[in-house]
C-alpha positions in Angstrom: 199.8 162.8 9.0 200.0 166.5 8.1 199.4 168.9 10.9 196.3 170.4 9.2 194.4 167.1 8.9 191.7 166.9 11.5 191.9 163.8 13.6 189.2 161.2 12.8 187.2 159.8 15.7 186.6 156.0 15.7 183.6 154.6 17.6 183.2 150.8 18.0 179.6 149.5 18.2 178.5 146.0 19.1 174.8 145.0 18.7 172.6 145.1 20.7 174.4 147.5 23.0 173.2 151.1 22.9 175.0 153.4 20.6 177.0 156.0 22.6 175.0 159.3 22.8 178.0 161.2 21.3 177.9 159.1 18.2 174.7 160.6 17.0 175.2 164.1 18.5 175.6 165.9 15.1 173.8 165.6 11.8 175.9 163.7 9.3 176.2 162.4 5.8 176.8 158.7 6.3 178.7 156.5 3.8 177.9 152.8 4.1 180.1 149.8 3.0 182.6 147.2 3.9 185.3 149.1 1.9 188.0 146.4 1.8 190.9 148.0 -0.1 189.3 151.5 -0.1 189.8 151.3 -3.9 188.9 153.7 -6.7 185.3 152.5 -6.6 185.0 153.0 -2.9 186.6 156.4 -3.2 183.8 157.4 -5.6 181.3 156.7 -2.7 183.4 158.4 -0.1 184.1 161.5 -2.2 180.4 161.9 -3.0 179.6 161.6 0.7 182.3 164.1 1.7 181.1 166.6 -0.9 177.5 166.4 0.3 178.6 166.8 3.9 180.8 169.8 3.2 178.1 171.5 1.1 175.5 171.2 3.9 177.8 171.7 6.9 177.3 168.2 8.2 179.8 165.7 9.5 181.3 163.3 7.0 180.9 159.9 8.7 181.5 156.3 7.6 180.0 153.1 8.8 181.8 149.8 8.1 181.8 146.4 9.6 184.2 143.9 11.1 184.8 141.0 10.7 183.7 140.3 7.1 180.1 138.9 7.1 181.3 135.7 5.4 183.3 134.8 8.6 180.0 134.8 10.6 177.6 133.5 8.0 179.9 130.7 6.7 182.1 129.8 9.7 183.2 126.5 8.1 185.0 128.3 5.3 188.5 129.6 5.5 188.8 132.8 7.4 188.7 136.0 5.2 191.9 137.8 4.5 191.8 141.4 3.7 193.3 144.0 1.2 193.1 146.5 4.1 193.0 145.0 7.6 191.2 147.3 10.0 194.2 149.5 11.1 195.2 150.2 7.5 191.6 150.9 6.5 191.3 153.4 9.4 194.4 155.2 8.0 192.8 155.4 4.6 189.6 156.9 6.0 191.7 159.4 8.0 193.5 160.5 4.8 190.2 161.0 3.1 189.0 163.4 5.7 186.4 161.3 7.5 185.1 162.9 10.7 183.8 159.9 12.5 184.2 156.2 11.7 181.7 153.7 13.1 182.9 150.1 13.2 180.1 147.8 13.8 181.1 144.3 15.0 179.4 141.9 12.7 177.9 139.1 14.9 175.2 136.5 14.5 172.8 138.8 16.4 173.6 141.7 14.1 173.1 139.4 11.1 169.5 138.7 12.3 168.6 142.4 12.3 165.7 143.3 10.0 166.3 146.0 7.3 163.8 148.2 9.1 165.5 147.7 12.5 168.9 148.5 10.9 167.6 151.8 9.6 166.0 152.7 12.9 168.8 151.6 15.3 171.8 152.6 13.2 171.0 155.1 10.4 168.5 157.2 12.3 170.1 156.8 15.6 173.3 158.3 14.2 171.4 161.4 13.1 172.0 160.6 9.4 170.5 163.3 7.1 172.0 161.8 3.9 173.1 158.3 3.2 175.5 157.4 0.4 176.3 153.8 -0.8 177.1 151.8 -3.9 174.4 150.4 -6.2 174.9 146.8 -4.9 174.8 147.6 -1.2 172.6 145.3 0.9 171.7 145.4 4.6 169.5 143.6 7.1 168.8 139.9 7.6 169.8 137.9 4.5 170.6 141.1 2.7 166.9 141.8 2.1 167.5 145.5 2.2 168.9 147.2 -0.9 169.3 150.8 -2.2 165.7 150.8 -3.5 164.2 149.9 -0.1 166.6 152.3 1.6 165.5 155.2 -0.7 161.8 154.5 0.1 162.5 154.2 3.8 164.3 157.5 3.8 161.5 159.5 2.4 160.9 162.5 4.6 163.7 161.3 7.0 167.0 161.3 5.0 168.3 161.7 1.5 169.8 158.7 -0.3 172.5 158.8 -3.0 173.2 155.7 -5.0 176.6 155.5 -6.6 176.5 153.5 -9.8 179.0 151.0 -11.0 182.5 152.5 -11.6 184.3 150.6 -14.3 187.8 150.2 -15.7 187.9 148.9 -19.3 184.2 147.7 -19.0 185.0 145.8 -15.8 183.6 146.8 -12.4 186.2 148.1 -10.0 185.8 145.8 -7.0 187.7 144.2 -4.1 187.0 140.8 -5.8 188.7 142.0 -9.0 191.8 143.1 -7.0 191.9 139.7 -5.2 191.8 137.9 -8.5 194.8 140.0 -9.7 196.7 139.1 -6.6 195.9 135.4 -7.0 197.3 135.6 -10.5 200.4 137.5 -9.3 199.5 140.5 -11.5 200.4 143.0 -8.8 201.5 145.5 -11.5 197.9 145.7 -12.6 196.5 146.4 -9.1 197.2 150.2 -9.0 194.7 150.8 -11.9 191.9 149.5 -9.6 193.3 150.3 -6.1 194.7 153.7 -6.9 198.1 152.8 -5.6 200.4 149.8 -5.3 199.2 147.0 -3.1 200.7 147.2 0.4 201.2 144.7 3.2 202.8 145.3 6.6 204.8 143.1 8.8 207.8 143.0 11.2 211.4 141.8 10.8 211.7 138.6 12.8 215.3 137.4 12.2 218.7 138.9 12.5 219.7 140.2 9.1 222.2 138.7 6.7 224.4 141.0 4.6 225.9 140.2 1.2 227.8 142.8 -0.7 225.4 145.8 -0.8 222.3 143.8 0.0 220.6 143.0 3.3 218.3 140.0 3.6 215.5 140.2 6.2 212.8 137.8 7.2 209.4 139.4 7.6 206.3 138.0 9.2 203.1 139.5 7.7 199.9 139.9 9.7 197.8 136.8 9.0 194.8 139.0 8.1 196.5 140.3 4.9 195.7 138.8 1.5 199.1 137.9 -0.1 199.8 137.6 -3.8 200.4 134.1 -5.2 203.6 132.4 -4.1 206.6 133.6 -6.1 209.3 136.3 -6.4 208.4 139.9 -6.7 210.1 143.3 -7.1 209.0 145.4 -4.2 209.6 148.6 -2.3 210.1 148.3 1.5 209.6 151.3 3.8 211.4 151.1 7.2 211.2 154.0 9.6 210.4 156.4 6.8 213.1 155.3 4.3 212.2 153.4 1.2 214.5 150.7 -0.3 214.2 148.8 -3.6 214.0 145.1 -3.1 213.2 141.6 -4.2 210.7 139.6 -2.1 210.7 135.8 -1.9 207.6 134.2 -0.4 208.4 131.2 1.7 205.5 128.8 2.2 205.0 126.8 5.4 202.1 124.3 5.5 199.1 125.7 7.5 200.7 129.1 8.1 200.8 132.5 6.5 203.9 132.6 4.2 206.8 134.5 5.6 208.8 136.8 3.3 212.5 136.8 2.6 213.2 140.3 1.4 216.4 141.3 -0.2 217.0 145.1 0.2 219.4 147.1 -1.9 221.8 149.4 -0.1 220.1 149.0 3.2 222.6 149.1 6.1 220.2 150.1 8.9 219.4 148.0 11.9 216.1 146.4 10.9 215.6 143.8 13.6 212.0 144.0 15.0 211.2 147.0 12.9 207.9 147.4 11.1 208.1 147.0 7.3 205.6 148.3 4.8 206.0 146.4 1.5 204.6 147.7 -1.8 204.3 144.9 -4.4 205.4 146.1 -7.8 205.9 143.2 -10.2 206.0 139.4 -10.3 209.3 138.1 -11.6 209.4 134.3 -11.1 207.7 131.2 -9.7 208.1 130.1 -6.1 211.4 128.7 -4.8 211.7 125.3 -3.1 210.3 125.6 0.4 213.4 124.2 2.0 215.8 126.6 0.3 217.9 128.3 3.0 219.0 131.9 2.9 222.6 130.8 2.6 221.8 129.0 -0.6 220.4 132.2 -2.1 223.6 133.9 -1.2 226.1 131.2 -2.4 224.3 129.9 -5.5 223.3 133.2 -7.1 223.6 136.9 -6.6 220.1 138.2 -7.0 220.5 141.6 -8.7 217.9 144.3 -8.2 
């Protein structure tokens, strides 16, 4: 981060524990949402909250939740995967100038909280003077609270700003729309909704193989990341601040998060156990046979970047 960026404070809250006194020690503008992806639509909410906070001299705070409510409300379904797992989401908020981030642990007890109790125990307890959220934001037990009920409840207590639907070519910009693009392999279309290329992070797990001016690395991705559909992609890989052009082959293993075989051009650094940030640029081909070994890639064809 740049030296002039103020460090964001992160406060974890678990219902029904009392909120730490310091959390509500200063008046704030509070942005509400799950914010998976922190995409262009989310940024409309966050920028509106930030502008209101700066104009009034309040803190610019955000409240989000973890894990995704679906994991708690529908435990028999497959666990959620995320566009921005929590550590990456925190980085995005920091970059946007958030002063305090409240991460509420979504639990069965929290899911039972009435809309009125949520306002009393969270919005008012955090000294919120102005609340900003999207038009489709819901809160409280079974999502009974909405932006209309929040506006009425705030009368005389806090202002409410509702951010209307933000569209791209008459389609709502949403986390769901981005997930659909990933599922179709259309990673080159994601930046128009996300505001940047889709990114996943992992760590090099195998000793590298070299062929001519290419290095092949095997990368394990955190299981919480949503991955594009299986296939071969053009990517950029950042390792210790250096960016390399590459080709990424997803290798499927039954019941596991796919591992990635990444072919890096003109990368001669020691990459073993290093963190890799992968930006997905373009889908190029269908998936390879799961049993194909790295040596077969090398000997059968030279994959040119």
